[in-house]
C-alpha positions in Angstrom: 0.0 0.0 0.0 1.3 3.5 -0.9 0.2 6.3 1.4 0.6 10.0 1.1 0.8 11.6 4.6 0.2 15.3 5.2 1.2 17.3 8.2 -0.9 20.4 7.4 0.3 24.0 7.8 -0.1 27.2 6.0 3.5 28.3 6.3 5.0 24.8 6.1 3.1 21.8 5.0 4.9 18.4 5.3 4.2 15.6 2.8 5.6 12.1 3.1 5.0 9.1 0.8 5.6 5.6 2.2 4.9 2.1 1.0 4.3 -0.9 3.2 1.9 -3.4 4.6 0.6 -3.7 8.2 3.1 -5.3 10.6 6.1 -5.0 8.3 8.8 -2.4 7.8 7.8 0.5 5.5 9.8 2.0 2.7 10.4 5.7 2.0 9.2 6.8 -1.4 9.7 10.6 -1.0 9.1 13.6 1.3 8.5 17.3 0.6 7.8 20.4 2.5 5.8 23.0 0.8 6.1 26.6 2.0 3.9 29.6 1.5 4.8 33.2 2.2 3.1 34.5 5.4 2.9 37.9 3.7 0.8 36.6 0.8 -3.0 36.8 0.9 -4.8 33.7 2.3 -6.5 32.8 -1.0 -3.1 32.7 -2.8 -1.5 30.6 -0.1 -4.4 28.1 -0.2 -4.3 27.9 -3.9 -0.5 27.2 -3.9 -1.0 24.4 -1.4 -3.9 23.0 -3.4 -1.8 23.0 -6.6 1.3 21.5 -4.9 -0.7 18.7 -3.2 -2.7 17.9 -6.4 0.7 17.6 -8.2 2.1 15.4 -5.5 -0.9 13.1 -5.6 -0.6 12.8 -9.4 3.2 12.2 -9.2 3.3 9.6 -6.4 -0.1 7.9 -7.1 -0.9 6.9 -3.5 -3.7 4.5 -2.7 -4.8 6.6 0.2 -4.1 9.9 2.0 -3.6 10.3 5.8 -3.9 13.8 7.2 -3.3 15.0 10.7 -6.6 16.0 12.4 -6.6 19.5 13.7 -6.9 19.6 17.4 -7.5 22.5 19.8 -4.5 24.8 20.1 -4.1 27.9 22.3 -3.4 30.2 19.3 -6.6 30.6 17.4 -4.8 32.1 14.4 -2.5 29.1 14.1 -5.3 26.6 14.4 -7.3 28.4 11.7 -4.4 28.2 9.2 -3.8 24.6 10.1 -7.5 23.7 9.7 -7.6 25.5 6.3 -4.5 23.6 5.1 -6.0 20.4 6.4 -9.1 21.0 4.3 -7.0 21.5 1.2 -5.2 18.2 1.9 -8.5 16.3 2.4 -9.8 17.9 -0.8 -6.7 16.9 -2.8 -7.2 13.3 -1.9 -11.0 13.3 -2.4 -10.6 15.0 -5.8 -8.4 12.1 -6.8 -11.0 9.6 -5.7 -8.8 8.4 -2.9 -9.8 7.3 0.6 -8.7 10.0 3.1 -8.3 9.2 6.8 -7.5 11.7 9.6 -5.5 11.0 12.8 -4.9 12.9 15.9 -1.3 13.6 16.9 -1.8 11.3 19.9 -2.9 8.4 17.6 0.2 8.9 15.4 2.5 9.1 18.3 1.1 5.9 19.9 1.4 4.1 16.5 5.0 5.1 15.9 6.5 5.2 19.4 4.1 3.2 21.6 3.3 6.4 23.6 0.7 9.0 22.7 2.9 11.5 24.7 6.1 11.2 22.6 7.9 14.4 21.8 9.2 15.6 18.4 12.7 14.2 18.9 11.3 10.8 19.8 9.0 10.8 16.8 11.8 11.8 14.4 14.2 9.2 15.8 11.5 6.4 15.4 10.6 7.5 11.9 14.3 7.5 11.0 14.7 4.0 12.5 11.4 2.6 11.0 12.3 3.7 7.5 15.9 2.7 7.9 17.2 6.2 6.9 20.8 7.3 7.2 19.7 10.7 8.5 16.5 12.1 10.1 14.1 13.7 7.6 14.2 17.5 8.0 12.4 19.7 8.9 10.1 18.2 11.5 7.1 18.7 9.3 8.5 16.1 6.9 9.1 13.6 9.7 5.5 14.2 11.0 4.1 13.6 7.5 6.1 10.3 7.2 4.8 9.3 10.6 1.2 9.8 9.5 1.8 7.6 6.4 3.3 4.9 8.5 0.5 5.1 11.0 -2.1 4.8 8.3 -0.4 1.7 6.8 -0.2 0.0 10.2 -3.6 1.1 11.5 -5.7 2.8 9.0 -5.5 0.4 6.0 -7.6 -2.1 7.9 -9.9 0.6 9.1 -10.4 1.9 5.6 -11.1 -1.6 4.2 -13.7 -2.3 6.9 -15.4 1.1 6.3 -15.5 0.4 2.5 -17.0 -3.1 3.1 -19.6 -1.7 5.5 -20.4 1.0 2.9 -20.9 -1.7 0.2 -23.2 -3.6 2.5 -25.3 -0.5 3.2 -25.7 0.1 -0.5 -26.7 -3.5 -1.0 -23.6 -4.7 -2.8 -21.9 -7.0 -0.3 -19.1 -9.2 -1.6 
């Protein structure tokens, strides 16, 4: 399974592409960090993210997309930008006809490190180890996006398949 993970952000948006199957080591395909200028108008920044994510989905041809779910933050301005970037990421996957799954930071941390309370350094170290990389992916947004993709392969692939089967049953087409 090939998954495109997105750590959404307006200024920096991390994207990681990983291949693997549940319970087995994953393989790095690519990672990117898209940047937008904080001085640009919001519509331009969102359009740039949309175009970049759409291009990456077309380039890497993932089977699904995993996006970090926005959670409550103290800085309302930051959470708004993150939520808007998250919506663009979900849209890019949906537009391509791909299943999109969201994960909270705690879910990703628990999947990758075994602890939902892991810090950035622990997450980066585990992503580096799990993907057998010579150096940690930088910046942290890239490591977070790769962690989302790994999390989805290990946990979400099964969840997505069950949801799709349940949907088929609801529509009367059980197989």
